[in-house]
C-alpha positions, 0 to 999 in steps of 0.5 A: 416720325412714322415716315422716318421709321419706315425709311430706316426699316426699308434701308435695313431690309435692303441691306439684309437682302444684299447681304443674303444675295452676296452670301448665296453668290459665294456659296454658288462659286465652285471650290478653287481646286475643283474649278482648276481640275475641271478647267484642266479636264476641259482644256485637254478635251478636243475642242472641235468634238461634241461631248458624245464623241470626245475620245481618250488617247487610248480610244484614239490609238485603238480606233486607228488600229481597228480594221473598219469592216472586220472590227478587230486589230491585226493578230500580228500586232504585239505592240498595241497592248503596251502602247495603250498602257502608255496612253493611260499614263499620258492621259492621266498626266494631261488631266493633272492626276500624275507627275514625275517626282522632282529631279533634285540637285543631281538631275535624274534621267526621265526613266529613273524618276518615279511616277507620283499621284498629284490628284486622286480625283475621279476622271470619269473613265473606269480604266483611267481610275483603275490605273490611277488607284494602282499608282496612288496605292503603290509604295514605294512609287514605280517608274514609267517603264515599270508601270507600263510593264505592270499594267500590261501584266509583263512581270515575272513577279507573281506578287505584282500580277494584280496590277494588270489591267485586263481586257483593255481592248475589249473595254475600250471598244465597248466605250466606243460602242457607247459613244456611237463609233463602233457596233458589236457583232459575232464572227465565226473563225472556224474553231471559235466565235469572237466578238468584233466591233466594226466601225459605224461612224466613219466621220469620227474615224476620218476626223481622227485620221485627218487630225494625224495627217494635218499635224505633219502636213498642213499644220506642221509647225516644226517645233514640238513645243508649239504642237498640241500635247495631245496630238503630239502624244497621239503621234508618238504612241500610235507609232509605238503601237504600230498603228500610225501607218493606218493613218498615213496609208491613204496619202498620195506618194508625195504627201506620204514621203513628206509626212514620214520625213517629218515623223522621223524628225519627231522620233529623232528628238531627245526626250531628256532635252525636250523635257527640260524646256519650259512649259513641258509635261515631263511625264509625257516625255518620260513615256516617249523615252520609254517607247523610243529608247 
């Protein structure tokens, strides 16, 4: 009788432990939405880079535009400011934070559709989170073209000047300093001193340039929908920011001509048609339309 009681109590104890173990496993499982958001962020990161050297689209465009030794962008480049704001919108879209409103029965054009906040989960990037907060808090919503202008401060409405993101290039350069890509120096320009950010890690810059070159040469697929969305966005926005030539300049004449020919193939695409195809990011094409219209 005593042995039967011991066996019964042992069975109950094992069942209790199994129940506790299952409950603990369930608690350790991440929330479904959080896991999806995390996985989405990881999928959009550059697979070949370490965590320390993963760059956002804004950082990649700025790095292409920076002079390696001097550490600043060309004084004559007046396109990069708006281009960096376009990068922010696409970066947020690729991370699942923004989307375009539904087009409805009467299909609206990409540039007439409003930008909607899909998720306000922090991205971990101060500039992106600042832009996301502006978009989330703004009612009624604005279009892609409007957001590029508002975030750049290019508005005649004094009531909307608070949307401007200030010192974007300097803040991005500081991010690249923290990631070990650039360093910080002071240079004297006769009448004033300027903080500059010369290149220190040439490997990362070379890898970025190679990625751009390969996308239109060795890894050319002749179909934008088979290209990585991040690389495709980089090409469009680097061109709109007038820094893409810096990636093509080292090429031999034949490769340069072929690369430019394929680039123009991409630039001649019609965003409205491309965005209507399956598995596309409509907001990405809306930003492309805003810069190529």
